[in-house]
C-alpha positions as CSV (number, residue, x, y, z in Angstrom):
1,M,-9.4,-15.6,-0.7
2,I,-8.7,-11.9,0.0
3,F,-5.3,-10.1,0.2
4,D,-5.0,-6.9,2.1
5,T,-1.9,-5.4,0.5
6,H,-1.6,-2.4,2.9
7,A,-2.4,-2.4,6.6
8,H,-1.0,-0.9,9.7
9,Y,-1.8,-3.4,12.5
10,D,1.1,-1.9,14.5
11,D,-0.9,1.2,15.0
12,E,-2.0,2.0,18.7
13,A,-5.6,1.8,17.6
14,F,-5.2,-1.9,17.8
15,D,-3.6,-2.1,21.1
16,E,-6.5,-3.4,23.0
17,D,-7.6,-6.3,20.7
18,R,-4.7,-6.8,18.2
19,E,-4.2,-10.5,18.7
20,E,-7.8,-11.3,18.8
21,L,-8.7,-9.3,15.6
22,I,-5.8,-10.7,13.7
23,E,-6.8,-14.3,14.6
24,S,-10.3,-13.4,13.4
25,L,-9.1,-12.5,9.9
26,R,-8.3,-16.2,9.1
27,K,-12.0,-17.1,9.6
28,A,-13.1,-14.3,7.2
29,N,-11.2,-15.4,4.1
30,I,-8.4,-12.9,4.8
31,S,-5.5,-15.2,3.7
32,K,-2.7,-12.7,3.4
33,V,-1.9,-9.2,4.9
34,V,1.1,-7.0,4.3
35,N,1.8,-4.7,7.2
36,I,3.4,-1.5,6.1
37,G,6.1,0.5,7.8
38,A,5.7,4.3,8.0
39,N,8.9,5.1,9.8
40,L,11.8,3.1,11.3
41,S,10.0,2.1,14.4
42,G,6.8,1.1,12.4
43,S,9.1,-0.8,10.1
44,R,10.5,-2.9,12.9
45,A,7.0,-3.6,14.3
46,S,5.9,-4.6,10.8
47,V,8.7,-7.2,10.7
48,A,7.7,-8.4,14.2
49,L,4.1,-9.0,13.2
50,A,5.2,-10.8,10.0
51,D,7.4,-13.0,12.2
52,K,4.6,-13.8,14.6
53,Y,1.8,-14.5,12.1
54,D,2.4,-16.9,9.2
55,F,-0.1,-15.1,6.8
56,F,1.5,-11.7,7.5
57,Y,4.2,-10.1,5.5
58,A,5.9,-6.8,5.9
59,A,7.1,-3.7,4.0
60,V,9.8,-1.5,5.6
61,G,10.2,2.2,4.7
62,V,9.7,5.8,5.7
63,H,6.6,7.8,4.9
64,P,7.2,11.4,3.7
65,D,6.0,12.7,7.0
66,D,9.2,11.2,8.6
67,A,11.5,11.9,5.6
68,A,14.2,13.2,7.9
69,E,14.8,9.7,9.1
70,V,16.1,8.8,5.6
71,N,19.8,9.5,6.2
72,D,22.7,7.0,5.9
73,E,21.9,5.4,9.2
74,G,18.2,5.1,8.3
75,I,18.9,3.5,5.0
76,A,21.2,1.1,6.7
77,V,18.4,0.1,9.1
78,L,16.0,-0.5,6.3
79,R,18.6,-2.5,4.4
80,E,19.1,-4.8,7.4
81,L,15.4,-5.2,8.1
82,A,14.8,-6.1,4.5
83,Q,17.1,-9.2,4.9
84,N,14.1,-10.9,6.6
85,K,12.4,-13.1,4.1
86,K,9.0,-11.9,5.2
87,V,9.8,-8.4,4.0
88,R,8.3,-8.1,0.5
89,A,8.6,-4.4,-0.3
90,I,10.1,-1.0,0.5
91,G,7.3,1.3,1.7
92,E,5.4,3.4,2.3
93,I,7.5,5.9,0.6
94,G,6.8,8.9,-1.5
95,L,5.5,12.6,-1.4
96,D,2.7,14.3,0.7
97,Y,2.2,17.9,0.0
98,Y,-1.2,18.0,1.7
99,W,0.1,18.4,5.2
100,N,3.6,19.8,4.4
101,K,5.0,21.1,1.2
102,E,7.7,23.3,2.8
103,N,9.9,20.2,3.2
104,S,9.5,19.0,-0.4
105,A,13.2,18.9,-1.1
106,I,13.7,16.5,1.9
107,Q,10.7,14.4,0.8
108,K,12.1,14.1,-2.7
109,E,15.5,13.1,-1.6
110,A,14.1,10.5,0.8
111,F,11.8,9.1,-2.0
112,A,14.5,8.8,-4.4
113,R,17.0,7.2,-1.9
114,Q,14.4,4.6,-1.1
115,I,13.6,3.7,-4.6
116,E,17.4,3.2,-5.2
117,L,17.3,0.8,-2.1
118,A,14.4,-1.1,-3.6
119,K,16.2,-1.6,-6.8
120,E,19.3,-2.6,-5.1
121,L,17.3,-5.3,-3.1
122,S,15.1,-6.3,-6.0
123,L,11.9,-5.4,-4.1
124,P,8.9,-3.5,-5.2
125,I,7.9,-0.2,-3.8
126,V,4.7,1.0,-2.0
127,I,4.2,4.7,-2.9
128,H,2.3,7.3,-0.9
129,S,1.4,10.2,-3.1
130,R,-1.0,13.0,-2.0
131,D,-1.4,16.3,-3.8
132,A,2.0,15.6,-5.5
133,A,1.2,13.8,-8.7
134,K,3.7,15.6,-11.0
135,D,6.7,15.4,-8.7
136,T,5.9,11.8,-7.9
137,L,5.8,10.7,-11.5
138,D,8.8,12.8,-12.3
139,I,10.9,11.1,-9.6
140,M,9.5,7.6,-10.5
141,K,10.9,8.4,-14.1
142,E,14.1,9.9,-13.1
143,C,14.9,7.0,-10.8
144,D,13.6,4.4,-13.3
145,A,11.2,3.1,-10.6
146,K,9.6,0.6,-13.1
147,K,12.6,-1.6,-12.5
148,A,11.4,-2.0,-9.0
149,G,7.6,-2.0,-9.8
150,G,4.9,-1.9,-7.0
151,V,1.9,0.0,-6.2
152,M,0.6,3.6,-5.8
153,H,-1.3,3.0,-2.7
154,C,-4.6,4.7,-1.8
155,F,-4.8,6.0,-5.3
156,S,-6.4,9.4,-5.5
157,Y,-5.7,10.9,-8.9
158,S,-7.4,11.1,-12.2
159,P,-7.9,8.2,-14.7
160,E,-5.2,9.7,-16.9
161,I,-2.7,9.5,-14.1
162,A,-3.9,6.0,-13.3
163,K,-3.2,5.1,-17.0
164,E,0.3,6.6,-16.8
165,V,1.1,4.7,-13.5
166,T,-0.2,1.3,-14.8
167,D,1.5,1.8,-18.2
168,M,4.8,2.0,-16.0
169,G,3.9,-1.4,-14.7
170,F,2.6,-0.3,-11.3
171,Y,-0.7,-1.3,-9.7
172,I,-3.1,1.1,-8.0
173,G,-4.2,0.3,-4.5
174,V,-8.0,0.6,-3.8
175,G,-9.6,0.8,-0.5
176,G,-12.6,2.2,1.4
177,V,-12.6,5.6,-0.4
178,I,-14.2,3.8,-3.4
179,T,-17.3,3.6,-1.3
180,F,-17.5,7.3,-0.3
181,K,-19.9,9.8,-1.9
182,N,-16.8,12.0,-2.8
183,G,-14.8,9.0,-4.2
184,R,-15.9,9.7,-7.8
185,K,-12.4,10.3,-9.1
186,L,-11.3,7.0,-7.8
187,R,-14.3,5.2,-9.2
188,E,-13.5,6.7,-12.5
189,S,-9.9,5.5,-12.3
190,V,-11.0,2.0,-11.3
191,E,-13.4,2.0,-14.3
192,A,-10.4,3.1,-16.6
193,V,-7.7,0.7,-15.7
194,P,-7.8,-3.2,-16.2
195,L,-8.8,-5.3,-13.1
196,E,-5.3,-6.9,-13.6
197,R,-3.7,-3.6,-12.4
198,I,-5.8,-3.3,-9.1
199,V,-4.9,-4.5,-5.7
200,L,-7.1,-4.4,-2.5
201,E,-5.9,-2.5,0.6
202,T,-7.4,-1.1,3.8
203,D,-4.8,1.4,5.1
204,C,-6.4,0.3,8.4
205,P,-7.0,1.8,10.9
206,Y,-7.8,4.5,8.5
207,L,-10.3,5.1,5.7
208,A,-13.0,2.5,6.7
209,P,-15.5,2.1,3.9
210,D,-19.2,3.0,4.2
211,P,-21.1,2.1,6.3
212,F,-18.2,2.3,8.8
213,R,-16.7,5.6,7.6
214,G,-15.0,7.5,10.5
215,K,-14.6,4.3,12.6
216,R,-11.5,2.1,12.9
217,N,-10.9,0.2,9.7
218,C,-9.7,-3.4,9.4
219,S,-9.4,-6.1,6.8
220,L,-12.8,-7.6,7.6
221,Y,-14.4,-4.6,5.8
222,L,-12.6,-5.3,2.5
223,K,-15.9,-7.0,1.3
224,Y,-17.4,-3.6,0.8
225,V,-14.4,-2.5,-1.4
226,I,-14.8,-5.8,-3.4
227,K,-18.5,-5.2,-4.0
228,A,-17.8,-1.6,-5.1
229,I,-15.2,-2.8,-7.6
230,A,-17.3,-5.6,-8.8
231,D,-20.2,-3.2,-9.5
232,I,-18.0,-0.8,-11.5
233,K,-16.4,-3.6,-13.5
234,N,-19.7,-5.4,-14.0
235,V,-18.2,-8.7,-12.7
236,D,-19.0,-10.9,-9.8
237,I,-17.3,-10.6,-6.5
238,E,-15.4,-13.9,-6.9
239,K,-13.7,-12.6,-10.0
240,V,-12.5,-9.4,-8.2
241,M,-11.2,-11.5,-5.3
242,E,-9.3,-14.0,-7.6
243,V,-7.8,-11.4,-9.8
244,T,-6.8,-8.9,-7.1
245,Y,-5.3,-11.8,-5.0
246,N,-3.2,-13.1,-7.9
247,N,-2.2,-9.4,-8.7
248,A,-0.8,-9.0,-5.1
249,L,1.0,-12.4,-5.2
250,K,2.7,-11.1,-8.4
251,M,3.4,-7.6,-7.1
252,Y,4.9,-8.8,-3.8
253,K,6.7,-11.9,-5.4
254,I,4.9,-14.3,-3.2
255,E,4.4,-17.9,-4.2
256,S,0.8,-19.0,-4.1
């Protein structure tokens, strides 16, 4: 069984064949998917997908690109959405200085407020962090994010930071980048941390693994990520599937 811990099937890239594709996942050993909100509208759409498909769950949150949405009204919307039993996390939340560092103060405030919401609701967090390792870790510590737990998705930092993150009780999310020629840093991080601290993700429709790089990603391609992890860890693919599946159940507090 395979658990895709981070997908965006609400994205317009799936508008033409969403239902057909999602139904095909069941036949391909994809037994659970968490659809992740990136803003308020995406959070609502994620909950709708989780309500429609029994093997889908949702995370609700606001990505740093839309950090301005995290005001009192936005927090109230997220709190209300999180009352749905299929909502298993607050995310994706965090910092992204790759595209826009000028609004870092707004991003930091939005990140901190959503961590506090997650702790209030006893939900884990799904962290987006790009080119912002120090500030991300500082806020995680200041807000005592380990009380929430969760994952640093699409992990892109060094093995040293991976260890710091996992020592805090978090998982690292591993997807298609592990198959890229320029994915050396991620491969080193995967080698450095225990398999028990790794979860699988696609971030679809983005970051399709080789040999599909540049095309629309989907959960069907996770087999390439699993194979890459198995090769790095020198274990069989069944072991990777079993351990990462159980990790995801534990992280999202889902009964098997």
